N, C-alpha and C positions, 0 to 999 in steps of 0.2 A: 486788181480786179482778175488779170488774165489769169492769174495763181489761182483765184477763186473759181472761175468758170473752169481752169483745167481740171481741179481737185472734184468740180461736179460732175464732169464728164466723165472722169477716172471712176467715181464711186457708180456712176450710172451704166457704166460700162462691165464693170465686175458686179454688180446687182444682176444685169439682164443675162449674163454667161452663167451666174449662180443659179437664177430661174431656169432658165432653158435647160441646165444640167439636172435639176431638183424635176425638172417635169419630165424629161428623158428617164432618169430612174425611175419614177412612179409609175408611167406608162409601160416601162419595159418589164417592171414587177408585177403589175395588174395582168398583162399579157402573159407573163409564164405562168402565173398564180391559176388563170383560167385554164392555161394548157393542162394543167397538172388536174383541176377539176374535171375536165372533161376525158384525160385518161383514167381517172378514177370511175367516173360514169361508166366508160368502158370496161373496166375489171368488173363492176357490177353488171352490166349486160352479159357478159361472158358467163358469169355465174348463174345468171337469171336462165340462160339458155340451157345451160345443165341441169339446171332443177325442173324444168320443163320436158325435156327429154328422160330424165328420172323418172318423173311421174307417168310417161308412157313405157318405160322399160317396166315399172311396178306392175302395170295393167297386164304386160305381155306374158311376165313372169308368174301371176296371179293364174294364169290360165293351167299351169302345169298344176295337175291334181294334188300330187301328194308334197309340193314344194314347202320346205319349213317355213311355218307361219311368224317365228319368232323372227328369222332374217329378214321377212320384208317387214315386220312391225318395228325393228331397228331402221331400216330405211324408210320407212313413211315418216318415223320421229323425228329422225334428223335432218330431212329435206323439210319438215316443218320448221325446224327450229331454224335452219339454215335461210330459208325464204321471209322468215320473221325479222332477221338480223340485216338490217341495213343502216348507213351513214350518211347523214346529210353532208354532201361536197363540202358546206362551208365549215364544218366542224370535225375534222379528219384527225381527230386526237389518239396519238398513240393510245388511250387505255380503250377507244371504242374500235380502233384497228383490230387489237388483240381480240375484243368481244366477237365481232366479225369474222376473224380468223378463225377464231376457236370453233365458231357455230359451222362453217365451211369446212374444216378439218373433221369436223365428226361426221360429217355427210361422205365427205372421202373416204373416211373409216368405213364407215357402214356399205358404201358401194363396192370397195373393196373386198369385203366380207362377202357380199352378194354375188361378185363375180367369181370367186374362189369357189362358192357352193354350187354354182351352175354347173361345174365342170362334172358334177356327179347327176347332170341328167341329160342325157343324149337328146332328146326330143327338144328340150331347148337350145342346145349348141345346134341344132339343124333348123330352128324357126327362123324364117328368112327375116320375119320382122324384128326380132330380138339381134339377129346379127348385123342389120341396119343400124339398129338403136346403139349397140355396142360400139360399133365403128364411129358413130356420131359423137358418143360419148368422149372416146378417146380424141377424136379430133377437137372437141370442146376443149378438152383437159389443157392440149396443146394451147388452144387459143387462150385460156384463163394465164397460162404460164407466160405467154407473150404479152397479154395486155397487162400482168403485175410488172413484168420486167419495163415495157413502156413508162407506165406509172411513175415508178421507180426514176428511170430517167429524166422525167418531165419534173419532179419533186428534186431531183439533184439540180437542174438549170437554174429553178427558182429560189434555191438555197443557196446556190453559190452568188446568185446575182444578189441577194438581200445580206449575205454575210461578209462579202469583201469590205474592206475598208476603202473607199470613206462610205459606199452604200450602206454599209449598216447603221450608220448614226440616222441616214433619212430613214432606213426601214423600220425604225424603232420611232420615228416621228410620223410616219404614214401609216403606223400600225401593221407592217408586215410580220407575220412570225413564221418560224420555221414551220413547215409541213411534215406530218408523219410518212413515212417510208411503210412500205409493206414488206415485214420480215419474214423468214422462215421460221417454221416452228422450233420449239426448242425441242432438238434431238433429230432434228432433220437430216443432220448431215452422216448420222449411224445407219448404216444399213438394217432395212426391215426385217426382223425374225419371220420367217413362212412357215406356217403350221396348217398343215393337210389333215389333222384329227379331229373331228368334230365329237 
């Protein structure tokens, strides 16, 4: 009888410890996943700020009488594509991340071209509204970079937690999957070519 009671107590203690470990793993994974999703929302918020500023920049530039309409059209179209590309934080797949990044990169390229073209317009370079918007956009680009880095850090913490053994087993049982990271554009490591011929 004593052996049977001791066995039951031992099984109960092991079951309780296992339960507490599984609950602890699950709760930590939920918290890390939520932190990564919040960080992604901050990335989108930074891009939204940039899109809003670009709208004001375009209006300011349109005031220059002979400014190249093709350059402005390119920026407006790229902004439209970028603002229509969003990702649900619950579905951050690598494919959706790549599509989002491609839309944002198109806007970055169009905006860079706009800034180069502006160099030929001294009245724009002297316009206080333009200068303030340009400074805000530069600051926002830095915010975007910081937000992307923070997102990747949060995803890294989540992925480490859910991929280490023995947590990897529980992650599969509880449905925790690897999250997509924000990656650099292909060729981003290469220095861009600067062409001042129009």
